[in-house]
N, C-alpha and C positions, 0 to 999 in steps of 0.2 A: 815229405822230408825223408831222407834215407842216409845211410852211411855204408861205406865199402870196407870198413875195418875188418881184418881177419881175427883180431883178438876180441875177447869178451870185455865188455865195459858198459858203463852207464853214460848215456849221451843225453844232454839237455838241449832242448829246442825251445827257443823263445817263441811265445805265441805271436802270430802275425797280428799287426794292429787292425782293430776292427774298423771297417769302413763306416764312416758316418752316414747315417740314413738321411738323404737329402729331403728336407721337408718342403713340400710344394704348397704354395699358397693357392687360394682359389683363383687369384688373378693369373696364375700360371696357365690355367686352362683357357684363358682368353687370348692366348697367343694364336695368331693366324698368319700363316705365310711367313713373310719376312719382317713383320712388325716386331719392334723391340719390346722388352719387358716393361719399360716405362709407359708406353702407350697401353699395354695390356692392363696395368694397374690403374691407369687413369680411366680407361673404359669401364673396368670393373667398379671403380668408385662411383662413376657417373651412373652406371646401371643400378647400383645399390641405392643411391640417392633418389633416383627416379622411382624405384620400387617403393621406397618409404613414402614418398609424396603421394603416389597412387593409393597405397594402403590407407594412409591417413585421410585422404579426401573421400575415399569410398566409405570408410567407417563413419565419417561425419555425415555423409549423405544418408546412409542407412539409419543413423540415429535420428536425423530430422524426419525421415519418412515414417519411422516407427514411433515417433514421439506422441502423436495423437492417440495411437492404439494403446500405448503404455499408460498414458494419462487416463484414458477411459477405464483401463483395468484397475489402476490405483483408486479411482473414484468408486468403482464397484467394491473393492476391498474395504474402502472407508465406510461405505454404507452398511456392508455386512458386519464390519467390526464395531461400528458405533452402537449397533443394537445390542451386541453382546456386552460391550463395555459399560453402557449406561443401564443395562437390565430393564429396558423399556418393555411395554406391553407387546410390541411387535416381535421382539426376540422370544418372549414367553410363548406367544402363539406359534412361532416357528419351532420352538423346542417341543411343544406338545405335538405338532405335526411331524417333528423329526426331519425337517427339510434342511438339506446341506446346501449352502451357497455354492453355486457352480458356474464357472465361466466357460462357455463353449467357444473356443478360439479357432476360427476357420482360417487356415493359413494357405490353402491351395495345394496343388499337386507338386509343387517344387519342393519335394521332400528333403533334398540335400541341403536346402537353406534353413530348414527348421531348427537344426542344432544351433546355428548362429542366433536365430531369433530368440530361442529359449535361453541361451546364455546371456543375451542382452537383457531379456526380461528378468532373469534371476538377479543380475547386477542391479537393475533399477529397484527391484523389490528389497534387496538386501541393503541398499544404500538409503532407502527412504521409508520402508514399511516394516519389514520383519527380518530377523536373521534365520528364522525357522522355515527353510524351503527345501523340498525334496523333489528331485527329478527322476521319474520312473520310466523305464523302457520295457516293452513287452518281452524282449529277449531275456531280460533279467528276472522276470516275474512269471514263471510258468504256473505257479500255484500261489494260493493265498499266503502260505507260510513264507515263501520266498519274497512275496511283495512286502509283508510286514517286516521281514528281516532287512530288506533293502531300505525301507522307509525309516526304521529305527536307526539303522546304521548311519544314514546320511544326517539325520537330525541330531543324534546323540554323539556321533563321531567316536564310536567304540565298537568292540568286537561283539557280534550278535550270535547267540547260540539258540537254535530253534528248540532244542530238547532240554533246556535248563529247567530246573524245578521251580515251582512257585514259592517254596518255602525260603528261598535265599533272601537275605536282607537286601533291600533296595540300594542302600548306600554302598554296600560292598560290590554288588553286581554292576553298579554304574561305572565302577572303575575297571571292571574286568569283563563279565559276560552278563547279559540280560535276557530275560524271557520275552519272546515276541508276542505281545498281546496289547490290546488297546488300553488296558489298565496300566500297564507299564508306561505307555506313552503319556497317559494323563498324569500319572505320578511324576514323571520326569518334567512335564510342562509346568506343573504347579511348583515343583522345586526350582526350576530354572527362572520362572518369573518372580518368585519370592526372593531368590538370591539377587536378582537384578534390582528389585525394589528396595532391598535392605542395604544397598551400597551407601557408604558414608558420603556426605556432601563434599568433603575435601578430596575424595578419590575421583579420579577422572573416569567417567562412565563411558564404556565403549558402545553402549546402545542408546546414547542420547539422541541420535537421529531417528531411532525407531519409535513406534507407537507404544503406549502403555499397554501391557498385556497383549503383545503382538500376536496376530493370527498364525496358525500353522498352514502353510500353503503347500499342497501336494499337486504336482504337475505331471499329468500323463502325456508324455511327449508324442506317442503314436497310439492314440486311443483305439483306432480301428484294428490294430494288431493284437490287442489284449484279448485273452480268452474270456468268453461271456461269463463263465462261472466265476472267474477271479474278480471281475468287475462287480458282479452281483453281490458276492460275499463281502467285498470291501465296503460297498455302499451300504448294505444292510447293517453291518457291524458298526460302521461309523455313525449311522443315523441314530443308533441306540445310545451313543455317548455325546451327541452333538451339543447337549446342554452343559457339558462339563468343561469343554475347552473350545475355543474358536477355530474351527476347521473350514478351510476353503479349498475347493477342487478346481483345477484348470484342465480342461480336456483339449489336447491338440488334435485338430481334425483336418484331414487333407481333402476329404471328398465333400460331404454334405452334413449339416447338423442332424438330418434325419437318421444318421447312423446311430445316434444315441438311443433312439426308440427302436432301432433294429436290433441292437445288441442287448438292450435292457427291456424286460417286460414292464408293463404299466405299473405293476405293484412296486417295482424297484425305481423306475424313472420318476414316479410320483414323490419319491423321497428327496429329489433334487430340485432346488430352486434355480433354474437355469436362466442365464442371460447370454445372449449371442453377441459375439464380437467378430468383426470381419477385418482381416488385414488388407493391406494394399495389394492390388493385382500385380503378379510378377511381371506382366508385360509393361504396366505403368512404371514399375520399379526399374526395369531395363531401360525404358525410354529416358528416365531421369538420369541414369548412370551414363548412357551414351551422350546425352545432352550436356552434362556437366564435366565429363571426363574426355570424351573423344572429340566433341564439337566445340573445342575451345583452344585458345593459344596458350593456356596455362602449362600444358605438358608438351615438350618439344617433339616427342615421338608420335607419329601418325600411322594409321593403318591403311593399306591399299584396299581397293574395292573387293578383291578376291578374298583377302584375309578377313576383312570384316564380314563378308558374306558367309565364310566358313563358321565363324563364331556365332553369327545369328542363326544359321541353319541348325547348328548343334543345340542351341537354346530352344528353337521352335519345334524341332522334330525329335529331341531326345529327352531332355530333363527339365526344361523351364527353370533352370537354376541360374540365378544372377551371380551367385558365388563362383560357379564354374566359368561363367563368362568373364568375370574379373580375373580368375586364375589363368584363363586363356590369354587375356591381354598381358598379364605379367609374364607369361611364357613368351609372348611376342617380344617383350622388352629384352628378356635374357637372350633369345635367339638373335635379335638384331645386333646387340652389343657384342655378342660372341662371334658372329660370323662376318660382320662388316668392320674392317679396320678403320674406316672413316667415320664410324659412329662416335668416335671421340669428339666430333664436332656437333653431335646431337645433344645440344644443351641450350640454355638461354642465349640470346643473341650476343650480349656483351661478353659473356664468357667464351662463346664460340669464336668471336673476333680475336680474343687474346690467344686462344689455342691455335688459331690459324698461323699466327706469327712464329710459333714454335714447331711447325710441321717439319718433319725430316724430308730429305729428298725422296725417300721411298714412298712416303705418304703423298708427296706432290705427284709422283708418278701414278699412284692409285687414283688421285683426282683426275688426272689426264685420261685414265682408262674408262671413266664413267661415260656411258652412252649419251646422257644428256649434256655433259660438258663437251663431248666431241661435236654434237650438233651446234652448240654455242660457238665453238672455235671456228667451225666451217662457215658460220654466218658473219665472221669478222673479216676485216681487210687483211691482206697478206702480212703486213708488218706486225699487226696485232697478233696474228696467228703464230708467227715465229716467236714472238716474245712469250706468249702463253705456253708454248710447247718446249721452250728451251730455258727460259729464265724463271727461277723459282720465285723471286721477289714479285715479278709481274703477275705470276699465277696467284700468289697469296693476296695481292691487292684485288684481283678479279674475284677471288673466292669470297672475300669479305663483302664486296659489293653484291655478289649473287646471293649470299646468305641473308643479307639485309632485304633484298628484293623478295626472297622466299618468305621471310617473316611478314613483310607488308602484304604479300599475297594472302597469307592465312588470316591476317587481321581483317582483310576486306572480304574474304571468301565466306566465312561463317555468318556474319550479319546478313549479307545478301542472300545466302542460302536460307536463313530463317525468314527473310522477307518473301522469298519465292514460295516457301512452305505455307506462309499465311494465305497466299492467293490460291494455292493448289489443294490444300487440305480440306477445303469446304466444297470443292467442285463435285458434281455428280459422278459416281463410279470411280472417282479418284484416279485419274489417268497416270499421275506420277506418284501414286501411293498416298496412304493416309498418314503414315508415320514419317518423321523427318529422316530417319535412318534409311528409308527406301529412296527418298529423294537424294540423299547424300551419296548412296551407292550409284545411283543413275548418273550423277554429276561426275563421280570419279571414273566411271567406266568409259565414257566418251563424251563428246560435245552434246550436251543434253538438248540444245536447241535444234539439233539435226534429227531428233527422233520423232516418230509419229505421235507418241504420247504427249510430247511437249506442244506440238501443233494443235492437237485436240484440246489441250488445256487452255491455250490462247483463245481458241474459238469459243470455249465455254466462258472464259473470263470476259470476253467482249459482250456477253449477254447478262452480266451481273446487274442487279438493281442498285439504285443509288445508295440505299442505307448500308448494304453489304460492302459496297466499294469504299464508302467513307470509313466504315469500321476497319477495313483492311489497311487503308492508308494510315489511319491513326496508330494501328499496331506497328506498322513499319517504321513510323516516326519514332515510337518509343524504343524499338529495337536499335535503330541507328543512333539515337541520342545516347543510349547507354553503352555503345560499343566503342572500342579504342581506335577504330579506323581513322586514318588521317584525312581521307578524302570524302568524308560523309557530310561535311557542312553544306556543300552545294546541293547534295542529294536531298538532305533534310529540307532545305529552303525550297527546292522544287516541289517536294511532296506537300509542304505546307501551302504552297501556291495553288496546287490542285485542290486542296481542301477549301481554300478561300474561294476558288471559282465555283465549287459545288455549293458553297454557302450562298454566293451571290445568285446562282441560278435558282435556288430555293426561294430566296427573297423576291427575285423577279417574278416567279410564278405566283407568289402570294399577293404582290402589289399590282400585278397586271389586271386591268379591267377585263371582265369576261367579254370576249368577242363572240360574235354570232358566227358559229361554224356553218359550213355548207349543209350539215345534217339538220341544223335548226332552221335553215332557210327553207328546207323542204316541208317543214311543218306549217309554214305560213301559207296564206292564200296567194296563189300566183297563177299566171296564165301558162299556156303551153310553151311559149318561147323561153320564159325564165326557168321553167322546169328543165327544159332541154339543155340550157346553158349551165345550170347547176350540176346536172348529171355529167356533162362533159368535163367540168372542172374536177369533180371527184375522180373520174376515170384518169385524167392526166396526172393528178397528184399521186394516184396509186402506181402509175407507170414510172414516174420520175423517182419515187421513194427518196425524197430529200431527207438527209439526216438532221435530226434536231441538235440543238446546242449540247444537250446532255450526252447524246450518242457520240458526237464529235469529241467531247471532253473524255468520255469513257475510252474511246479508241486511243486518244492521246496518252492516257494513263497506262493502258496496257502496253502500248508501244514503248513507253519509257521504261517500264519494268523489264520488257524484253531486251532493251539495250543494256540495262544493268547486268542482266544474266549473261549476255554474250561477252561483256567486258570483264566481269569479275569471276564467273564460274567456269573458267577454263580448267580442264582436267589437270590434276596435279602432275601427271607424268609428262606434261608438256612444259613444265617448269625446270629450269636448269638446277642441278644438284638435288633434285628431289630424292635421289637414292640415299642421301645422308639421313634424312628424317623420316622416310617412309619404309615400313617393313612390308615387303611384297612377296615373301616366299610362302605362298599358301600351301604348297605341297609338304613342306616341313611341318607346318602347323597341323595339317590334316593327318600326317603320319603319327604325330604325337597324340592327338586328341580323338581321331576317328579310328578306333581299334578294328583291325581286320584279322581276327584270330585264325581263320583258315589259311590265309597267306603266310602268317607268321609261323604257324605250325609246320606247314609244308616246307618253308625255307629252312627252319631249324632242323627238321628231320632229314631233308634231302641234301642239305649243304651245311653241316654243323660249323664249318669254318666261318661262316658269316657272323656267327655269334661268339664262338669260342676263340677265334683268331689264333689258332695253333697251326704252325707250318706243317705238322705231321698229318693234318686233316685235309690238306690240299689234295685234290684228286681230279682226274680227267672227267669229262662229262658223264659217261655211263658207268664208270668203274666204281667199285665198292671197296673202300679202304678198311682194312682190319683194325686200324687205329681209331676208327670212329666209335662213339658210344654204342652199346648193344642195341638200344632202341632204334638208332639210325640204321644199323645193319638190317635189323628185322623189318623195318619200314620199307627200305629199298627193295628187299627181297619180296615183300608182299605186293609191291607195285607190279612185279613181273607175273603175278598169278591172276587167275580169272576170278569168277564170282565166288567159288568155293576153294579153300586152301587146305591142302592135306598137311596136317601138323607134322607127320613123319618126314615128308619131303622138305618141308620148311626147316625143320630141325637139322636135317642133313646138310642143306645148303648153308644154314647159319654156321654149323660146325666147320664146313669147308672154308668159309671166309675167315672165321676167327683163327683157325690154325694155319692160314696161308703163309704166315711169316716163318713157320717152322720148316717149310719146304716139303716136298713129296715124301711120303712114308711108304713102307712096304705094304702095309695093310690099309685098304681103303676104309675110310670112316663110314660107319653105319649107325643106324639108330640104336642098335643093341650094344655097340662098343664105344659109344660116345662117352667122353669124360663126364663125371658127375658135376664138375664145376661148370662146364660148358652147358650141360643140361639145365642147371639151375639158372644160369645167366639167360638162357633162351626163355625159360618159363617166366622169369621176371620181365623180360622185354615184351613178351606177348601179353602179359597182364597189364603192362603200362599202355600198350596200344589199345587194349580193350577198354581201359579206363578213359582214354582220350576219345573213344568212340569210333575207331577205325575198323574194328572187327567185332563180331559177336559169335557166340556158340551157335552151331547149326543143328536144327532138329532132323535134318535129312540124313546126316551121317555123323556119328558120334566122334570120329577122329578128324573132323573137318571144322573149320570156322568160315564164316561168311564175311565178305568185305561189305562195308557200309558206305564208303565214299569213293568218288572217282570211278564210277562204273559199277560199284557194288550194289547189290539189292538188299 
């Protein structure tokens, strides 16, 4: 604003109206291409709903898997606590020996899952046993004072002062600061239990679900990481007061229970009454999650073979973390609904049919662009092709029918997959894998019946004995009876017919009179003619190799299972509209979950525009922009040097690039005349490169640094 008035005066300018900041919802970021905001919001809502379902189901599965372990721990606490509560002889003996009840909880190497397990355990104990629970980590307890401070802080929920004097009154310090000692803990426990017991009957008791005089449970989440001295001091101190209040220790162990005896000498470990508890194997845990989350029709989103293999490889070769596997699956859900406009149809069948009727013309065009739908159109007659490609109503009718066929495919696929796994999981050397996830990946990758592993499995299945074959058929009947598939009635009847035939063969073998075999004929007295005749019969029977009734029936069973596999286990990418419900962008998932720090660092330093998205940072291939961050300029300059870099030359080049925007000057820049600010910027950039590990000081020359990467030594 300005004025051209020649006279002096006071001019008033009204403030310009402030622009309202447009608030963008999360659904806004689900926009993709030409899809409207309504579809974005619907996709986002569907994604959120599916995320909540997956989270709820996985938590329920994990609770069921840990239920037995937690019940055993509660029983252990009950046994330890009953002795203290009833003052029996057993507790008296334990008091004299100063033994502390200790649970050694072996959780396995999946350390990232331990936090969830301990949180669940704490909730179970707080809801059913005791409110006095402390979770300690090694990083918070470098010394015994810190450990006691953390322990009292969690139990008493107050500010802890390590240096408080003992003369302070307990009632006063309980409200402000307390001294970290076992005596303070015992006094607090006695006060807390007396206060709970003295509650009036009319007043609602908050601890009615807890035991009388509940125990104090101290959980060492990462026992291996604790300092030996800290553990020893705490155990010795606690054992001297074990008769005054019920203390129970829980050691979280990732490796082996023998670590207790490695960290604690015999004089200290003998003060612990240790009982071992083993959690479920992380591999079994993963198998259960895959079986109940991925191999079911409960959730509409499915994973392709490559995506599932990425998640499984990260689990097997990196962390053994089931929680990270679940997070990876949730990431697949977000990526699928964010990147695929047609994921609005990735929901339950009835809801998907309703959404098909409200598809816009642009969404119909997106359907027509799908490769699987193009193959479907090409297989139709010309009139049908024209209608599908030009009339939206005809397209919607076809999409509804195809979605229904895709749903039926999944209803039939998973039960038959389980039946095939029943036959292949017990074969020698497991040609198709021991776990059902391996068989599932093989079926998704290509036609499994065309692989050598499948042929090998069929040959081994044709040599199964009767008892194993009957057991497998019974399991298949149970799987198919409990499955929602519409076409399984005939299959179940056929399998039951096979079982009946095996039963009849067994009865026929038992009722049949023992016939005299050719071998028994040889044992009788005979002349040379009869002997020669018997030997010829044996020879002919061996040449002919006639199949028995059992062998013929076994071949028939295996051939029938083979026919089911060929009919129902067609790869998903052969089905029309599979792109709607299958997430198959493994590269995106690998980019998010498989970190490549070397590539990321090189990209960021060599081309900062890829991360900062500033137009000023755009530059040609080999040029160095003076607008780039200092570390990027120093990095590009160091790439042009050899094994040893002269700091003076490097600084001069850095100064030349930084001051390039000012144009040529009369005096050339030198190391002596460089500006102090540029000098400081250069020192900082070099220090950052040294911190990242690109260079190091050289002992050969004091004014040089050595490269460590990309040809550096």
